[in-house]
Phi, psi and omega in degrees: 000131176253135183236137180230110181268147178205170174107356179290169179167193179259130180219150179281155175305138183090349182276185182233157178208147179237119177263147178233148177228111177272126183244143177289335175217149179240027179262037175227158169293139183244144183215160171241136173234165174219158183208139171246153184305134177086357180238162179288155177293132186252134177291136179248304183197156177216154178226132179296141190293327189250002182208201185262004183297136179228160180219136182233146171283163185301322183288339184262339185305125177086349181240328184249150177225127176260136180215166179224146177242100184297329184301323179239022176053049182236139172244129184244157174232107176273121183244119180244162179049052184292148181238157177305328181286355172278353178299124184182172167269127183258135182237140169261151184215158179225143179195171183270341183264154179260096193204158178263354184272129182300332181294345182267006177249134190268322187245141183226143172267173174286157183282159172232131187278132173242125178236123179249110185201149176267000000 
């Protein structure tokens, strides 16, 4: 599976940003993680491959929404009410397991940088 993440950029605190992950196949669970230098990769959100079940990390709950567009094999992450602490490189991932741990995801896209700053 090939994954291509896009949509990162600079946004002011309180603003919104939408990340997209184009996948060559969508028959895997899809997830978003983020990472800042020197820290472990952090789980953000996941979506079950065949239905609407979603899972969110504590930092994303209530502000971020993961969705999928089967028509163009894309998984998106809508991020609202962004905070400076959301600044990180965001990665999309695909895997067969339903899990928050990055080690349980097999395929990874390149990261896209999100910077929240005034």
